[in-house]
C-alpha positions as YAML, in Angstrom:
chain: A
units: angstrom
residues:
- id: 1
  name: MET
  ca: [20.32, 14.06, -1.64]
- id: 2
  name: GLU
  ca: [16.94, 14.04, 0.03]
- id: 3
  name: GLN
  ca: [16.41, 12.43, 2.57]
- id: 4
  name: TRP
  ca: [13.66, 9.68, 3.43]
- id: 5
  name: LEU
  ca: [12.25, 7.78, 6.29]
- id: 6
  name: LEU
  ca: [12.02, 3.92, 6.36]
- id: 7
  name: TRP
  ca: [10.38, 1.84, 8.86]
- id: 8
  name: ARG
  ca: [10.91, -1.76, 8.23]
- id: 9
  name: ASP
  ca: [8.28, -2.93, 10.33]
- id: 10
  name: GLY
  ca: [7.06, -6.18, 12.03]
- id: 11
  name: THR
  ca: [4.40, -8.10, 11.93]
- id: 12
  name: HIS
  ca: [1.17, -7.20, 13.17]
- id: 13
  name: ASP
  ca: [-2.91, -8.50, 13.08]
- id: 14
  name: PRO
  ca: [-4.77, -6.29, 9.97]
- id: 15
  name: PHE
  ca: [-6.57, -3.79, 12.09]
- id: 16
  name: PHE
  ca: [-2.96, -2.42, 13.88]
- id: 17
  name: ASN
  ca: [-1.60, -2.40, 10.10]
- id: 18
  name: MET
  ca: [-4.73, -0.59, 9.09]
- id: 19
  name: SER
  ca: [-4.87, 2.02, 12.10]
- id: 20
  name: MET
  ca: [-0.92, 2.97, 11.77]
- id: 21
  name: ASP
  ca: [-1.53, 3.68, 8.24]
- id: 22
  name: GLU
  ca: [-4.39, 6.19, 9.46]
- id: 23
  name: ILE
  ca: [-2.14, 7.52, 11.84]
- id: 24
  name: LEU
  ca: [0.79, 8.25, 9.71]
- id: 25
  name: LEU
  ca: [-0.98, 10.32, 6.85]
- id: 26
  name: ASP
  ca: [-2.45, 12.08, 10.17]
- id: 27
  name: GLU
  ca: [1.04, 13.12, 11.57]
- id: 28
  name: ALA
  ca: [2.33, 13.06, 8.05]
- id: 29
  name: GLN
  ca: [3.73, 17.05, 8.59]
- id: 30
  name: ASN
  ca: [5.04, 15.94, 11.71]
- id: 31
  name: ILE
  ca: [7.36, 13.66, 10.02]
- id: 32
  name: ASP
  ca: [7.91, 16.26, 7.51]
- id: 33
  name: LYS
  ca: [9.39, 13.94, 5.26]
- id: 34
  name: VAL
  ca: [8.59, 10.95, 2.93]
- id: 35
  name: LEU
  ca: [8.14, 7.76, 5.34]
- id: 36
  name: ILE
  ca: [8.08, 4.23, 3.63]
- id: 37
  name: ARG
  ca: [6.43, 1.76, 5.67]
- id: 38
  name: ILE
  ca: [7.10, -1.63, 4.91]
- id: 39
  name: TYR
  ca: [5.22, -4.75, 6.63]
- id: 40
  name: LYS
  ca: [3.61, -8.15, 7.53]
- id: 41
  name: TRP
  ca: [-0.06, -9.43, 8.56]
- id: 42
  name: ASP
  ca: [0.13, -12.06, 11.31]
- id: 43
  name: ARG
  ca: [-2.78, -13.82, 9.66]
- id: 44
  name: PRO
  ca: [-4.11, -14.44, 6.02]
- id: 45
  name: ALA
  ca: [-5.95, -11.61, 5.39]
- id: 46
  name: LEU
  ca: [-7.61, -9.77, 2.80]
- id: 47
  name: SER
  ca: [-8.06, -5.64, 2.63]
- id: 48
  name: ILE
  ca: [-11.19, -4.51, 1.10]
- id: 49
  name: GLY
  ca: [-10.86, -0.28, -0.11]
- id: 50
  name: CYS
  ca: [-12.96, 1.96, 1.24]
- id: 51
  name: THR
  ca: [-16.11, 1.64, -1.04]
- id: 52
  name: GLN
  ca: [-16.30, -1.68, -1.80]
- id: 53
  name: LYS
  ca: [-19.03, -4.40, -0.19]
- id: 54
  name: PHE
  ca: [-17.84, -6.68, 2.09]
- id: 55
  name: PRO
  ca: [-17.25, -9.68, 0.81]
- id: 56
  name: LYS
  ca: [-19.20, -12.34, 2.99]
- id: 57
  name: GLN
  ca: [-18.10, -15.16, 0.92]
- id: 58
  name: GLU
  ca: [-14.23, -14.73, 2.04]
- id: 59
  name: GLU
  ca: [-14.69, -14.74, 5.60]
- id: 60
  name: SER
  ca: [-14.07, -18.20, 6.21]
- id: 61
  name: ARG
  ca: [-10.67, -18.22, 4.48]
- id: 62
  name: TYR
  ca: [-9.59, -14.55, 5.50]
- id: 63
  name: CYS
  ca: [-9.91, -11.49, 8.59]
- id: 64
  name: ILE
  ca: [-11.18, -8.53, 6.21]
- id: 65
  name: VAL
  ca: [-10.26, -5.53, 6.81]
- id: 66
  name: ARG
  ca: [-11.73, -1.97, 5.27]
- id: 67
  name: ARG
  ca: [-8.60, 0.11, 4.20]
- id: 68
  name: PRO
  ca: [-8.46, 4.10, 4.73]
- id: 69
  name: THR
  ca: [-7.94, 4.18, 0.78]
- id: 70
  name: GLY
  ca: [-9.53, 3.04, -2.55]
- id: 71
  name: GLY
  ca: [-8.62, 1.02, -5.34]
- id: 72
  name: GLY
  ca: [-10.15, -3.21, -4.94]
- id: 73
  name: ASN
  ca: [-9.69, -6.17, -2.32]
- id: 74
  name: VAL
  ca: [-6.32, -7.24, -2.35]
- id: 75
  name: PHE
  ca: [-5.29, -10.84, -0.56]
- id: 76
  name: HIS
  ca: [-2.36, -10.75, 1.56]
- id: 77
  name: ASP
  ca: [-1.35, -14.61, 1.90]
- id: 78
  name: THR
  ca: [1.09, -14.30, -0.97]
- id: 79
  name: ASP
  ca: [2.25, -10.41, -0.92]
- id: 80
  name: LEU
  ca: [4.32, -7.98, 0.30]
- id: 81
  name: THR
  ca: [2.83, -4.38, 1.73]
- id: 82
  name: TYR
  ca: [4.60, -1.11, 2.02]
- id: 83
  name: THR
  ca: [2.75, 2.63, 2.69]
- id: 84
  name: ALA
  ca: [4.47, 5.81, 2.01]
- id: 85
  name: VAL
  ca: [3.61, 8.55, 3.28]
- id: 86
  name: ILE
  ca: [4.28, 11.65, 1.18]
- id: 87
  name: PRO
  ca: [3.10, 15.69, 3.59]
- id: 88
  name: ALA
  ca: [1.55, 17.81, 1.64]
- id: 89
  name: GLY
  ca: [4.73, 20.08, 0.90]
- id: 90
  name: HIS
  ca: [6.58, 17.23, -0.95]
- id: 91
  name: ALA
  ca: [7.10, 17.61, -4.96]
- id: 92
  name: LEU
  ca: [4.91, 14.03, -4.70]
- id: 93
  name: ALA
  ca: [2.49, 15.75, -3.61]
- id: 94
  name: GLN
  ca: [1.62, 18.31, -6.08]
- id: 95
  name: LEU
  ca: [1.52, 15.31, -8.64]
- id: 96
  name: ASN
  ca: [-1.73, 13.78, -9.22]
- id: 97
  name: ARG
  ca: [-2.99, 10.48, -8.66]
- id: 98
  name: MET
  ca: [-2.65, 8.50, -11.50]
- id: 99
  name: GLU
  ca: [0.76, 10.47, -12.26]
- id: 100
  name: SER
  ca: [1.69, 9.66, -8.42]
- id: 101
  name: TYR
  ca: [1.01, 6.01, -9.08]
- id: 102
  name: ARG
  ca: [2.69, 5.60, -12.69]
- id: 103
  name: VAL
  ca: [6.53, 6.99, -10.36]
- id: 104
  name: PHE
  ca: [5.82, 4.69, -7.68]
- id: 105
  name: HIS
  ca: [5.25, 1.49, -9.81]
- id: 106
  name: ALA
  ca: [7.64, 2.85, -12.44]
- id: 107
  name: ALA
  ca: [10.38, 2.79, -10.21]
- id: 108
  name: MET
  ca: [9.73, -0.86, -9.82]
- id: 109
  name: LEU
  ca: [10.87, -2.00, -12.98]
- id: 110
  name: PRO
  ca: [14.51, -2.30, -13.33]
- id: 111
  name: MET
  ca: [14.06, -4.34, -9.82]
- id: 112
  name: LEU
  ca: [11.79, -6.92, -11.25]
- id: 113
  name: THR
  ca: [13.99, -6.88, -14.74]
- id: 114
  name: ARG
  ca: [16.89, -7.77, -12.27]
- id: 115
  name: PHE
  ca: [14.39, -10.71, -11.14]
- id: 116
  name: GLY
  ca: [14.49, -11.67, -14.61]
- id: 117
  name: VAL
  ca: [10.48, -10.73, -14.36]
- id: 118
  name: SER
  ca: [9.26, -9.55, -17.60]
- id: 119
  name: ALA
  ca: [6.84, -6.62, -17.21]
- id: 120
  name: GLU
  ca: [5.36, -3.31, -17.93]
- id: 121
  name: LEU
  ca: [3.12, -0.69, -16.51]
- id: 122
  name: ASN
  ca: [-0.44, -1.06, -17.52]
- id: 123
  name: PRO
  ca: [-1.51, 1.69, -20.33]
- id: 124
  name: LEU
  ca: [-4.99, 1.36, -20.17]
- id: 125
  name: GLU
  ca: [-7.52, 2.47, -18.15]
- id: 126
  name: THR
  ca: [-9.91, -0.32, -16.37]
- id: 127
  name: PRO
  ca: [-12.49, -1.77, -18.51]
- id: 128
  name: GLN
  ca: [-16.12, -1.29, -17.08]
- id: 129
  name: VAL
  ca: [-15.91, -3.23, -13.87]
- id: 130
  name: ASP
  ca: [-18.09, -3.17, -10.73]
- id: 131
  name: ARG
  ca: [-15.82, -1.35, -8.81]
- id: 132
  name: SER
  ca: [-17.97, -2.34, -5.78]
- id: 133
  name: THR
  ca: [-16.58, -6.15, -5.90]
- id: 134
  name: MET
  ca: [-13.33, -5.61, -7.82]
- id: 135
  name: LYS
  ca: [-10.68, -7.78, -6.88]
- id: 136
  name: CYS
  ca: [-7.19, -5.87, -6.66]
- id: 137
  name: PHE
  ca: [-5.26, -8.17, -8.51]
- id: 138
  name: ALA
  ca: [-7.78, -9.43, -10.99]
- id: 139
  name: SER
  ca: [-8.13, -5.95, -12.70]
- id: 140
  name: PRO
  ca: [-5.46, -4.11, -12.88]
- id: 141
  name: SER
  ca: [-6.14, -0.17, -13.16]
- id: 142
  name: ARG
  ca: [-4.19, 2.65, -15.24]
- id: 143
  name: PHE
  ca: [-0.07, 2.47, -14.45]
- id: 144
  name: ASP
  ca: [-0.18, -1.25, -12.67]
- id: 145
  name: ILE
  ca: [2.84, -3.17, -13.04]
- id: 146
  name: ILE
  ca: [1.44, -6.41, -14.90]
- id: 147
  name: THR
  ca: [2.73, -9.32, -17.30]
- id: 148
  name: GLU
  ca: [2.75, -9.73, -20.84]
- id: 149
  name: LEU
  ca: [-0.40, -11.48, -20.51]
- id: 150
  name: GLY
  ca: [-1.76, -9.13, -18.75]
- id: 151
  name: GLY
  ca: [-1.22, -10.55, -14.62]
- id: 152
  name: LYS
  ca: [-0.73, -8.01, -12.08]
- id: 153
  name: TYR
  ca: [2.54, -8.03, -9.96]
- id: 154
  name: ALA
  ca: [1.80, -4.50, -8.00]
- id: 155
  name: GLY
  ca: [-1.22, -1.78, -7.46]
- id: 156
  name: ALA
  ca: [-1.96, 0.93, -5.13]
- id: 157
  name: ALA
  ca: [-4.54, 2.75, -3.72]
- id: 158
  name: GLN
  ca: [-4.67, 6.70, -1.86]
- id: 159
  name: ARG
  ca: [-6.22, 8.67, 0.12]
- id: 160
  name: ARG
  ca: [-5.54, 12.26, 0.27]
- id: 161
  name: THR
  ca: [-6.08, 14.68, 2.70]
- id: 162
  name: ARG
  ca: [-4.76, 18.03, 3.08]
- id: 163
  name: LYS
  ca: [-1.88, 17.00, 5.31]
- id: 164
  name: GLY
  ca: [-0.66, 15.03, 2.32]
- id: 165
  name: ILE
  ca: [-0.44, 11.21, 0.67]
- id: 166
  name: LEU
  ca: [-1.55, 8.23, 1.92]
- id: 167
  name: HIS
  ca: [-0.27, 5.79, -0.85]
- id: 168
  name: GLN
  ca: [-0.31, 1.83, 0.20]
- id: 169
  name: GLY
  ca: [0.96, -0.13, -2.22]
- id: 170
  name: SER
  ca: [0.95, -4.12, -2.60]
- id: 171
  name: ILE
  ca: [4.08, -6.25, -4.58]
- id: 172
  name: GLN
  ca: [3.73, -9.96, -5.66]
- id: 173
  name: LEU
  ca: [5.86, -12.18, -3.80]
- id: 174
  name: THR
  ca: [6.54, -14.09, -7.27]
- id: 175
  name: ALA
  ca: [8.60, -11.47, -8.52]
- id: 176
  name: ALA
  ca: [11.27, -12.19, -5.82]
- id: 177
  name: GLY
  ca: [10.73, -15.44, -5.61]
- id: 178
  name: GLY
  ca: [8.34, -16.08, -3.12]
- id: 179
  name: ASP
  ca: [11.44, -14.16, -0.99]
- id: 180
  name: TRP
  ca: [9.63, -11.52, 1.25]
- id: 181
  name: ASN
  ca: [13.10, -9.99, 2.70]
- id: 182
  name: LYS
  ca: [15.02, -10.09, -0.92]
- id: 183
  name: LEU
  ca: [11.64, -8.05, -2.04]
- id: 184
  name: ALA
  ca: [12.06, -5.81, 0.82]
- id: 185
  name: LEU
  ca: [15.50, -5.03, 0.14]
- id: 186
  name: ALA
  ca: [15.10, -4.70, -3.17]
- id: 187
  name: LEU
  ca: [12.62, -2.41, -2.97]
- id: 188
  name: THR
  ca: [13.91, -0.38, -0.71]
- id: 189
  name: ASP
  ca: [17.34, 0.05, -3.49]
- id: 190
  name: ALA
  ca: [14.62, 0.56, -6.41]
- id: 191
  name: PHE
  ca: [13.14, 3.80, -3.99]
- id: 192
  name: ALA
  ca: [16.32, 5.03, -4.04]
- id: 193
  name: ALA
  ca: [17.79, 4.54, -6.97]
- id: 194
  name: PHE
  ca: [14.89, 5.87, -8.90]
- id: 195
  name: PHE
  ca: [13.89, 9.04, -6.18]
- id: 196
  name: GLN
  ca: [17.70, 10.07, -6.47]
- id: 197
  name: ILE
  ca: [17.17, 9.97, -2.13]
- id: 198
  name: GLU
  ca: [18.96, 8.32, 0.93]
- id: 199
  name: PHE
  ca: [16.87, 6.63, 3.39]
- id: 200
  name: LYS
  ca: [17.58, 6.87, 7.10]
- id: 201
  name: ASN
  ca: [15.22, 5.37, 9.77]
- id: 202
  name: GLY
  ca: [11.98, 5.98, 10.98]
- id: 203
  name: GLN
  ca: [11.59, 6.34, 14.74]
- id: 204
  name: ILE
  ca: [8.11, 6.30, 15.99]
- id: 205
  name: PRO
  ca: [6.99, 7.74, 18.77]
- id: 206
  name: SER
  ca: [5.33, 5.35, 21.44]
- id: 207
  name: LEU
  ca: [2.47, 8.08, 21.64]
- id: 208
  name: TRP
  ca: [1.81, 7.24, 17.91]
- id: 209
  name: LEU
  ca: [1.80, 3.52, 18.46]
- id: 210
  name: ASP
  ca: [-0.33, 3.49, 21.42]
- id: 211
  name: LYS
  ca: [-2.69, 5.86, 19.42]
- id: 212
  name: ALA
  ca: [-3.00, 3.25, 16.00]
- id: 213
  name: GLU
  ca: [-3.66, 0.58, 18.87]
- id: 214
  name: THR
  ca: [-6.41, 2.49, 20.11]
- id: 215
  name: LEU
  ca: [-7.59, 3.30, 16.48]
- id: 216
  name: ALA
  ca: [-7.36, -0.22, 15.55]
- id: 217
  name: ARG
  ca: [-9.90, -1.74, 18.24]
- id: 218
  name: ASP
  ca: [-12.64, 1.29, 18.45]
- id: 219
  name: LYS
  ca: [-12.26, 1.44, 14.41]
- id: 220
  name: TYR
  ca: [-10.75, -1.32, 12.29]
- id: 221
  name: GLU
  ca: [-11.69, -4.17, 14.16]
- id: 222
  name: LYS
  ca: [-15.58, -2.66, 14.45]
- id: 223
  name: ASP
  ca: [-18.23, -4.03, 12.26]
- id: 224
  name: LEU
  ca: [-19.27, -0.80, 11.69]
- id: 225
  name: TRP
  ca: [-16.30, 0.36, 9.92]
- id: 226
  name: ASN
  ca: [-15.47, -3.34, 8.15]
- id: 227
  name: HIS
  ca: [-19.23, -3.67, 7.03]
- id: 228
  name: GLU
  ca: [-20.24, -0.19, 5.70]
- id: 229
  name: ALA
  ca: [-18.09, 0.87, 2.28]
- id: 230
  name: ARG
  ca: [-17.36, 4.35, 3.75]
- id: 231
  name: CYS
  ca: [-14.37, 6.47, 3.00]
- id: 232
  name: GLN
  ca: [-14.12, 8.21, 6.47]
...
């Protein structure tokens, strides 16, 4: 049975959370396995896609950080955030962007059913909206997980490089009655069942943690990154 790595990380500031994901993508081929990271935010935060306009109107309520991935604006005060890092040689890396969204979200549907949640994959393309200002959970994209009434339970964004794929996902805590730990455990069980893999604990080198801390302060904490739409 294939093994994936599971890193149930702790609670960090928004800038470290994004920088750590960038470091993991950069080291994807050294990891050599799919890695799932689940983590928390130390304050109410809003992550914005790398091409989004900076939402100044939210500065008084949220700490705003620009993600290394695309997608819309995601509020992180009522969600569970996870990251999947997929090395370039893995079969999942051969899927196109939409198909890789689909399989990760399809894996969650049985979990939501067990929670008593009625949900499905959004079959429709995103309607024409201003993508520079869109709010992710207000504008479901194709293969996002939506309710019967069109609300959104889960979405994701990706960055692809020659080293692999960084898949950043968010699930609303209401799916598990607001219980973060319950949802985290159910999510890893859902991935294990759907992808027919087993998890082993991921060991993150201290050097990578140090690099992420430096990158957080030198890039993700800076206005130069957060206020200017860019995907680099």
